[in-house]
C-alpha positions as a Markdown table, in Angstrom:
| # | Residue | x | y | z |
|---|---|---|---|---|
| 1 | Unk | -6.2 | 1.8 | -16.5 |
| 2 | Unk | -3.6 | 0.1 | -14.3 |
| 3 | Unk | -4.6 | -0.9 | -10.8 |
| 4 | Unk | -2.1 | -1.0 | -8.0 |
| 5 | Unk | -3.0 | -2.5 | -4.6 |
| 6 | Unk | -0.9 | -2.0 | -1.5 |
| 7 | Unk | -1.8 | -4.6 | 1.1 |
| 8 | Unk | -1.4 | -1.9 | 3.8 |
| 9 | Unk | -4.8 | -0.5 | 2.6 |
| 10 | Unk | -6.3 | -3.6 | 4.3 |
| 11 | Unk | -3.7 | -4.8 | 6.8 |
| 12 | Unk | -3.9 | -1.7 | 8.9 |
| 13 | Unk | -4.1 | -0.4 | 12.5 |
| 14 | Unk | -6.6 | 0.8 | 15.0 |
| 15 | Unk | -6.7 | 4.5 | 16.1 |
| 16 | Unk | -4.1 | 5.7 | 18.6 |
| 17 | Unk | -1.6 | 2.8 | 18.0 |
| 18 | Unk | 1.5 | 4.9 | 18.3 |
| 19 | Unk | 4.0 | 2.3 | 17.2 |
| 20 | Unk | 2.0 | 1.6 | 14.0 |
| 21 | Unk | 4.2 | 1.9 | 10.9 |
| 22 | Unk | 1.5 | 3.8 | 9.1 |
| 23 | Unk | 2.8 | 6.9 | 10.7 |
| 24 | Unk | 6.2 | 6.5 | 9.1 |
| 25 | Unk | 8.9 | 3.8 | 8.9 |
| 26 | Unk | 11.9 | 2.9 | 6.9 |
| 27 | Unk | 12.0 | -0.2 | 4.7 |
| 28 | Unk | 14.9 | -2.2 | 6.1 |
| 29 | Unk | 15.0 | -5.9 | 6.7 |
| 30 | Unk | 14.4 | -5.2 | 10.4 |
| 31 | Unk | 11.3 | -3.2 | 9.6 |
| 32 | Unk | 9.9 | -6.0 | 7.5 |
| 33 | Unk | 10.0 | -8.7 | 10.3 |
| 34 | Unk | 12.1 | -7.8 | 13.3 |
| 35 | Unk | 10.0 | -4.7 | 14.2 |
| 36 | Unk | 6.9 | -6.9 | 14.1 |
| 37 | Unk | 8.5 | -9.4 | 16.5 |
| 38 | Unk | 9.2 | -6.5 | 18.8 |
| 39 | Unk | 5.7 | -5.2 | 18.7 |
| 40 | Unk | 4.2 | -8.6 | 19.4 |
| 41 | Unk | 6.6 | -9.2 | 22.4 |
| 42 | Unk | 5.9 | -5.7 | 23.8 |
| 43 | Unk | 2.2 | -6.5 | 23.9 |
| 44 | Unk | 2.4 | -10.0 | 25.3 |
| 45 | Unk | 5.6 | -12.1 | 25.2 |
| 46 | Unk | 3.7 | -15.2 | 26.1 |
| 47 | Unk | 1.0 | -15.0 | 23.4 |
| 48 | Unk | 1.4 | -17.6 | 20.6 |
| 49 | Unk | 2.4 | -16.7 | 17.1 |
| 50 | Unk | 1.3 | -13.2 | 16.1 |
| 51 | Unk | -1.9 | -13.2 | 18.2 |
| 52 | Unk | -0.7 | -10.4 | 20.4 |
| 53 | Unk | -1.0 | -8.1 | 17.4 |
| 54 | Unk | -4.7 | -8.8 | 16.6 |
| 55 | Unk | -6.3 | -6.0 | 18.7 |
| 56 | Unk | -4.1 | -3.2 | 17.3 |
| 57 | Unk | -3.4 | -4.4 | 13.8 |
| 58 | Unk | -6.6 | -5.9 | 12.2 |
| 59 | Unk | -7.2 | -7.0 | 8.7 |
| 60 | Unk | -10.0 | -4.7 | 7.5 |
| 61 | Unk | -12.8 | -5.9 | 5.2 |
| 62 | Unk | -12.9 | -4.9 | 1.6 |
| 63 | Unk | -9.9 | -7.0 | 0.3 |
| 64 | Unk | -12.4 | -9.7 | -0.7 |
| 65 | Unk | -13.6 | -7.5 | -3.5 |
| 66 | Unk | -10.2 | -7.8 | -5.2 |
| 67 | Unk | -11.0 | -11.4 | -6.2 |
| 68 | Unk | -13.2 | -10.0 | -8.9 |
| 69 | Unk | -10.0 | -9.2 | -10.9 |
| 70 | Unk | -9.0 | -12.9 | -11.3 |
| 71 | Unk | -8.2 | -13.4 | -15.0 |
| 72 | Unk | -6.7 | -10.0 | -15.4 |
| 73 | Unk | -2.9 | -10.0 | -15.9 |
| 74 | Unk | -1.5 | -9.7 | -12.3 |
| 75 | Unk | 1.9 | -9.2 | -10.8 |
| 76 | Unk | 2.9 | -9.5 | -7.1 |
| 77 | Unk | 5.8 | -7.6 | -5.6 |
| 78 | Unk | 7.6 | -7.1 | -2.3 |
| 79 | Unk | 7.5 | -3.3 | -2.1 |
| 80 | Unk | 6.0 | -0.5 | -4.0 |
| 81 | Unk | 9.4 | 0.6 | -5.2 |
| 82 | Unk | 9.0 | -2.3 | -7.6 |
| 83 | Unk | 6.1 | -0.4 | -9.3 |
| 84 | Unk | 8.8 | 1.6 | -11.2 |
| 85 | Unk | 9.8 | -1.6 | -13.1 |
| 86 | Unk | 6.2 | -2.8 | -13.4 |
| 87 | Unk | 5.2 | 0.5 | -15.2 |
| 88 | Unk | 8.0 | 0.2 | -17.7 |
| 89 | Unk | 6.1 | -2.7 | -19.4 |
| 90 | Unk | 3.2 | -0.4 | -20.3 |
| 91 | Unk | 2.6 | 2.8 | -22.3 |
| 92 | Unk | 2.1 | 5.8 | -20.1 |
| 93 | Unk | -1.4 | 5.8 | -18.8 |
| 94 | Unk | -3.5 | 6.2 | -15.7 |
| 95 | Unk | -3.0 | 4.4 | -12.4 |
| 96 | Unk | -5.4 | 3.9 | -9.6 |
| 97 | Unk | -3.4 | 3.1 | -6.4 |
| 98 | Unk | -5.3 | 1.6 | -3.4 |
| 99 | Unk | -3.0 | 2.5 | -0.5 |
| 100 | Unk | -2.6 | 3.9 | 2.9 |
| 101 | Unk | 0.1 | 6.3 | 1.5 |
| 102 | Unk | 0.1 | 8.5 | -1.5 |
| 103 | Unk | 3.6 | 7.4 | -2.5 |
| 104 | Unk | 4.2 | 10.8 | -4.3 |
| 105 | Unk | 7.1 | 12.1 | -2.3 |
| 106 | Unk | 9.4 | 11.0 | 0.5 |
| 107 | Unk | 10.3 | 13.4 | 3.3 |
| 108 | Unk | 13.9 | 12.2 | 3.8 |
| 109 | Unk | 16.7 | 10.7 | 1.8 |
| 110 | Unk | 17.6 | 11.1 | -1.8 |
| 111 | Unk | 14.5 | 12.4 | -3.6 |
| 112 | Unk | 15.7 | 11.0 | -6.9 |
| 113 | Unk | 16.1 | 7.4 | -5.7 |
| 114 | Unk | 13.0 | 5.2 | -6.3 |
| 115 | Unk | 11.5 | 4.1 | -3.0 |
| 116 | Unk | 8.1 | 2.9 | -1.8 |
| 117 | Unk | 7.2 | 6.4 | -0.8 |
| 118 | Unk | 8.0 | 8.2 | -4.0 |
| 119 | Unk | 7.6 | 5.8 | -7.0 |
| 120 | Unk | 4.3 | 7.5 | -8.1 |
| 121 | Unk | 5.7 | 11.0 | -8.0 |
| 122 | Unk | 8.8 | 10.0 | -9.9 |
| 123 | Unk | 6.8 | 8.1 | -12.4 |
| 124 | Unk | 4.6 | 11.2 | -13.1 |
| 125 | Unk | 7.7 | 13.4 | -13.5 |
| 126 | Unk | 9.4 | 10.8 | -15.8 |
| 127 | Unk | 6.3 | 10.4 | -18.0 |
| 128 | Unk | 5.6 | 6.8 | -17.0 |
| 129 | Unk | 2.2 | 8.0 | -15.7 |
| 130 | Unk | -0.3 | 10.4 | -17.2 |
| 131 | Unk | -2.7 | 10.6 | -14.3 |
| 132 | Unk | -2.5 | 9.2 | -10.8 |
| 133 | Unk | -5.3 | 8.5 | -8.3 |
| 134 | Unk | -4.7 | 7.4 | -4.7 |
| 135 | Unk | -7.7 | 5.7 | -3.2 |
| 136 | Unk | -7.3 | 5.6 | 0.6 |
| 137 | Unk | -9.2 | 2.9 | 2.5 |
| 138 | Unk | -12.4 | 3.8 | 4.4 |
| 139 | Unk | -10.9 | 3.1 | 7.8 |
| 140 | Unk | -8.7 | 6.2 | 7.5 |
| 141 | Unk | -11.8 | 8.2 | 8.4 |
| 142 | Unk | -11.3 | 7.0 | 12.0 |
| 143 | Unk | -7.6 | 8.0 | 12.1 |
| 144 | Unk | -7.2 | 11.8 | 12.4 |
| 145 | Unk | -3.5 | 11.8 | 11.6 |
| 146 | Unk | -3.7 | 9.5 | 8.7 |
| 147 | Unk | -3.2 | 10.8 | 5.2 |
| 148 | Unk | -6.7 | 9.7 | 4.1 |
| 149 | Unk | -8.5 | 11.4 | 7.0 |
| 150 | Unk | -8.3 | 15.0 | 5.7 |
| 151 | Unk | -7.7 | 15.0 | 1.9 |
| 152 | Unk | -7.4 | 18.7 | 1.6 |
| 153 | Unk | -4.7 | 18.8 | 4.3 |
| 154 | Unk | -2.8 | 16.0 | 2.6 |
| 155 | Unk | -3.0 | 17.8 | -0.7 |
| 156 | Unk | -1.7 | 21.0 | 0.8 |
| 157 | Unk | 1.2 | 19.1 | 2.2 |
| 158 | Unk | 2.1 | 18.0 | -1.3 |
| 159 | Unk | 2.2 | 21.5 | -2.7 |
| 160 | Unk | 5.9 | 22.3 | -1.8 |
| 161 | Unk | 6.9 | 18.7 | -2.7 |
| 162 | Unk | 5.6 | 18.4 | -6.3 |
| 163 | Unk | 5.8 | 20.7 | -9.3 |
| 164 | Unk | 2.4 | 22.3 | -10.2 |
| 165 | Unk | 2.1 | 20.4 | -13.5 |
| 166 | Unk | 2.6 | 17.1 | -11.6 |
| 167 | Unk | 0.2 | 17.9 | -8.8 |
| 168 | Unk | -2.6 | 18.8 | -11.2 |
| 169 | Unk | -2.5 | 15.3 | -12.5 |
| 170 | Unk | -3.0 | 13.8 | -9.0 |
| 171 | Unk | -6.3 | 12.9 | -7.4 |
| 172 | Unk | -6.7 | 11.9 | -3.7 |
| 173 | Unk | -9.9 | 10.2 | -2.7 |
| 174 | Unk | -11.2 | 7.7 | -0.1 |
| 175 | Unk | -13.4 | 4.7 | -0.1 |
| 176 | Unk | -16.9 | 5.5 | 1.2 |
| 177 | Unk | -17.2 | 1.9 | 2.4 |
| 178 | Unk | -15.0 | -1.2 | 2.5 |
| 179 | Unk | -13.9 | -2.0 | -1.1 |
| 180 | Unk | -15.9 | 0.9 | -2.6 |
| 181 | Unk | -14.6 | 2.9 | -5.5 |
| 182 | Unk | -12.7 | 0.1 | -7.2 |
| 183 | Unk | -12.9 | 0.1 | -11.0 |
| 184 | Unk | -14.9 | -2.3 | -13.1 |
| 185 | Unk | -12.6 | -5.3 | -14.1 |
| 186 | Unk | -13.4 | -4.5 | -17.7 |
| 187 | Unk | -11.5 | -1.2 | -17.3 |
| 188 | Unk | -8.4 | -2.7 | -15.8 |
| 189 | Unk | -5.5 | -3.6 | -18.1 |
| 190 | Unk | -3.2 | -5.1 | -15.4 |
| 191 | Unk | -2.9 | -5.3 | -11.6 |
| 192 | Unk | 0.0 | -5.0 | -9.2 |
| 193 | Unk | -0.4 | -6.5 | -5.7 |
| 194 | Unk | 2.2 | -5.3 | -3.2 |
| 195 | Unk | 3.0 | -6.9 | 0.1 |
| 196 | Unk | 4.8 | -3.9 | 1.8 |
| 197 | Unk | 6.0 | -6.1 | 4.7 |
| 198 | Unk | 7.4 | -3.1 | 6.7 |
| 199 | Unk | 3.8 | -1.8 | 7.0 |
| 200 | Unk | 1.7 | -5.0 | 7.1 |
| 201 | Unk | 0.9 | -7.4 | 9.9 |
| 202 | Unk | 2.7 | -10.8 | 9.4 |
| 203 | Unk | -0.5 | -12.5 | 10.7 |
| 204 | Unk | -2.2 | -11.5 | 7.5 |
| 205 | Unk | 0.4 | -13.0 | 5.1 |
| 206 | Unk | -1.6 | -16.2 | 4.6 |
| 207 | Unk | -4.6 | -14.2 | 3.3 |
| 208 | Unk | -2.2 | -12.1 | 1.1 |
| 209 | Unk | -0.7 | -15.3 | -0.4 |
| 210 | Unk | -4.1 | -16.8 | -1.0 |
| 211 | Unk | -5.2 | -13.6 | -2.8 |
| 212 | Unk | -2.1 | -13.7 | -5.0 |
| 213 | Unk | -2.9 | -17.3 | -5.9 |
| 214 | Unk | -6.5 | -16.4 | -6.7 |
| 215 | Unk | -5.3 | -13.6 | -9.0 |
| 216 | Unk | -2.6 | -15.9 | -10.5 |
| 217 | Unk | -0.1 | -13.2 | -9.9 |
| 218 | Unk | 3.3 | -13.7 | -11.3 |
| 219 | Unk | 6.1 | -12.6 | -9.0 |
| 220 | Unk | 8.1 | -9.5 | -9.9 |
| 221 | Unk | 10.0 | -9.6 | -6.6 |
| 222 | Unk | 9.3 | -12.4 | -4.2 |
| 223 | Unk | 7.1 | -11.4 | -1.2 |
| 224 | Unk | 8.1 | -12.6 | 2.3 |
| 225 | Unk | 6.6 | -15.6 | 4.1 |
| 226 | Unk | 6.4 | -14.4 | 7.7 |
| 227 | Unk | 4.0 | -17.1 | 8.9 |
| 228 | Unk | 6.5 | -18.6 | 11.3 |
| 229 | Unk | 5.7 | -17.5 | 14.9 |
| 230 | Unk | 7.5 | -14.7 | 16.6 |
């Protein structure tokens, strides 16, 4: 199988953080950095660096498990829209995507244009994927409005958005514990690590970059370095 990892499965938010991008955001340059500056300043304009974001936007455990995939061909990308090009290098097969979003359909804009929110659905429709599994992180169990909180509700929301033959090739599941449910490295043909800066706390970029180095991930599209203080 192919393994896709969205950093927003680990760089997340606490419950009831109403300006958290997990609830929906665009993927503009402002959303990738400027919006995070605004969040930090709103919380404490005098706090150094990104420290004002720590309480509301933690780095959840479980990402450490990903280091077991070192040695498997790995690619790092800026956004999940880049998964469309990544998949083109492989025969159609199965993908496990660890993510805070199913990426099967976008609720606005041109549905035929590849975006972070619809690459998986378009890939299923185009025959670039046979089967698709979205593995939500365990911390979604504490966020009642998150996709991964109520999997039956989330699947029902997909019914009007996807053809029946596409939806029957989709599995939605959630980690039982941090890092649980990930495949044996022997079963993974290649890995894609996605930064998703519009959705992930800049304070966690250093860990993200270190993970990319551990995996020896070659860049498909260069991620952002947002380590400079706000």
